[in-house]
C-alpha positions in Angstrom: -53.5 43.9 51.9 -56.8 43.0 50.2 -55.5 44.5 46.9 -52.4 42.4 47.1 -54.4 39.3 47.6 -56.6 40.0 44.6 -53.6 40.5 42.3 -53.0 37.5 39.9 -49.8 35.8 40.9 -47.3 33.6 39.2 -49.1 31.6 36.6 -47.7 28.1 36.1 -45.1 29.2 33.7 -42.6 26.5 34.3 -45.1 23.8 33.6 -46.1 25.5 30.4 -42.4 25.8 29.4 -42.0 22.1 30.0 -45.2 21.3 27.9 -43.8 23.4 25.0 -40.4 21.7 25.2 -42.2 18.3 24.9 -44.0 19.4 21.8 -40.7 20.5 20.3 -39.4 17.0 21.0 -42.5 15.4 19.4 -42.0 17.6 16.3 -38.3 16.9 16.0 -38.7 13.1 16.4 -41.7 13.0 13.9 -39.5 14.9 11.4 -36.7 12.4 12.0 -39.2 9.6 11.3 -40.3 11.4 8.1 -36.7 11.5 6.9 -36.1 7.9 7.9 -39.2 6.7 6.1 -39.1 9.1 3.2 -39.4 6.5 0.4 -42.7 5.4 1.9 -45.3 8.0 0.8 -47.9 6.8 3.2 -45.6 7.0 6.2 -44.2 10.3 4.9 -47.7 11.8 5.0 -48.3 10.4 8.5 -45.2 11.8 10.0 -45.7 15.1 8.2 -49.1 15.3 9.9 -47.4 14.4 13.2 -45.1 17.4 12.8 -48.0 19.7 12.1 -49.9 18.4 15.1 -47.0 19.0 17.4 -46.4 22.5 16.0 -50.0 23.4 16.5 -49.9 22.1 20.1 -46.8 24.2 20.7 -48.6 27.3 19.3 -51.4 26.7 21.8 -49.0 26.6 24.7 -47.3 29.8 23.5 -50.6 31.5 23.3 -51.4 30.4 26.8 -48.1 31.6 28.2 -48.5 35.0 26.5 -52.1 35.3 27.7 -51.2 34.3 31.3 -48.3 36.8 31.2 -50.7 39.5 30.3 -53.0 38.6 33.1 -50.4 38.0 35.8 -49.1 40.8 38.0 -46.3 38.9 39.8 -44.2 36.5 37.7 -41.6 34.0 38.8 -39.1 35.3 36.2 -38.5 38.6 34.6 -41.4 39.3 32.2 -39.1 39.9 29.2 -37.3 36.6 29.9 -40.6 34.8 29.9 -41.7 36.4 26.7 -38.4 35.9 25.0 -38.1 32.2 26.1 -41.5 31.0 25.0 -41.4 32.9 21.7 -37.9 31.7 20.8 -38.9 28.1 21.7 -41.9 28.5 19.4 -39.6 29.5 16.6 -37.9 26.1 17.0 -41.2 24.3 16.5 -42.1 26.6 13.6 -38.8 25.8 11.9 -39.2 22.1 12.3 -42.6 22.4 10.6 -40.9 24.5 7.9 -38.4 21.7 7.3 -41.2 19.2 6.7 -43.1 21.7 4.4 -40.0 22.4 2.4 -39.4 18.7 1.7 -43.0 18.5 0.5 -43.0 21.7 -1.6 -39.7 21.0 -3.2 -40.5 17.3 -3.9 -36.9 16.3 -3.0 -36.2 12.9 -4.7 -34.1 11.3 -1.9 -32.7 11.9 1.5 -28.9 12.5 1.6 -26.5 11.5 4.3 -26.2 15.2 5.2 -30.0 15.5 5.7 -29.9 12.5 8.0 -26.9 14.0 10.0 -28.5 17.4 10.4 -31.8 15.9 11.4 -30.1 13.8 14.1 -28.2 16.8 15.4 -31.5 18.7 15.6 -33.2 16.0 17.6 -30.3 16.0 20.0 -30.4 19.8 20.3 -34.1 19.7 21.1 -33.6 17.0 23.7 -31.0 19.0 25.5 -33.2 22.1 25.2 -35.9 20.2 27.0 -33.5 19.1 29.7 -32.4 22.7 30.2 -35.9 24.0 30.4 -36.8 21.4 33.0 -34.2 22.9 35.3 -35.5 26.5 35.3 -37.8 26.0 38.2 -34.9 25.3 40.5 -32.0 27.5 39.3 -31.8 29.2 42.6 -30.0 26.0 43.7 -26.3 26.4 42.7 -26.0 22.8 41.5 -29.1 23.1 39.3 -27.9 26.4 37.9 -24.5 24.8 37.0 -26.3 21.8 35.4 -28.5 24.2 33.3 -25.5 26.2 32.1 -23.7 22.9 31.2 -26.7 21.8 29.2 -26.7 25.1 27.4 -23.1 24.6 26.5 -23.9 21.2 25.1 -26.5 22.8 22.8 -23.8 25.3 21.7 -21.5 22.4 20.8 -24.2 20.6 18.9 -25.0 23.8 16.9 -21.3 24.0 16.0 -21.4 20.4 14.8 -24.4 21.2 12.7 -22.6 24.2 11.3 -19.7 22.0 10.3 -22.0 19.5 8.6 -23.7 22.3 6.7 -20.4 23.6 5.4 -19.3 20.1 4.3 -22.7 19.5 2.7 -22.5 22.8 0.7 -19.0 22.0 -0.5 -20.0 18.5 -1.6 -23.2 19.7 -3.2 -21.5 22.3 -5.4 -18.7 20.0 -6.3 -20.8 16.9 -7.1 -24.4 17.7 -7.9 -24.8 18.1 -11.7 -28.6 18.9 -11.6 -29.0 22.6 -10.9 -32.6 22.2 -9.8 -31.7 19.4 -7.3 -28.8 21.6 -6.1 -31.1 24.5 -5.4 -33.6 22.2 -3.6 -30.9 20.5 -1.4 -29.2 23.8 -0.6 -32.5 25.2 0.8 -33.1 22.0 2.8 -29.7 22.0 4.3 -29.9 25.7 5.3 -33.3 25.4 6.9 -32.3 22.2 8.8 -29.2 24.0 10.2 -31.4 26.9 11.2 -33.2 24.6 13.7 -30.0 24.1 15.7 -29.2 27.9 15.4 -32.6 28.6 17.0 -32.0 26.1 19.7 -28.8 27.9 20.5 -30.8 31.2 20.8 -33.0 29.4 23.3 -30.0 28.3 25.2 -28.7 31.9 25.3 -32.0 33.0 26.8 -31.9 30.2 29.4 -28.3 31.2 30.3 -29.5 34.8 30.9 -32.3 33.5 33.1 -29.9 31.3 35.1 -27.3 34.0 35.6 -30.0 36.5 36.8 -31.8 34.1 39.1 -29.0 31.9 40.6 
């Protein structure tokens, strides 16, 4: 009995998941502001820094989750699910930072309609990801589990929308862009932007597995 009492139990994983999801929202919205204000170099630098700050904060939460997981004997979810969820979420934050870095490194001259569209879809994916994560603490409740699965389905639909935008963007790019260097730059930007929604879909798949196992 004493041994059982001394064992570390449950760390506050759900709260940490929520904290990480909020950092993802911050990063996605800062990137959206970067795109919106791209012609203004001062604002561009500010929002690029905001993306970096959010990504670093997300990294700290990821490290805390992994450290707590290592130190905790009894966890509220399957250990593999915890590890997979937080690290896949962290991939989302990393990719958003990669998007900002790519704009800077490639010195893209202007923001296209397709960049705006993909950015907007990514923000919406991240918002729905946050909403799904918030429900994880109560998925034993059938209505909450149903709501979580519905939210994951919405992320899947948004990812499909992003995939369609990417296909249209590539078709337009190869038909209309005469500058080969600009074509290469924009192709890379489009692909990395679409990868954010892909990764959000991966998070949704992890969440679906957690819900189905625990509801």
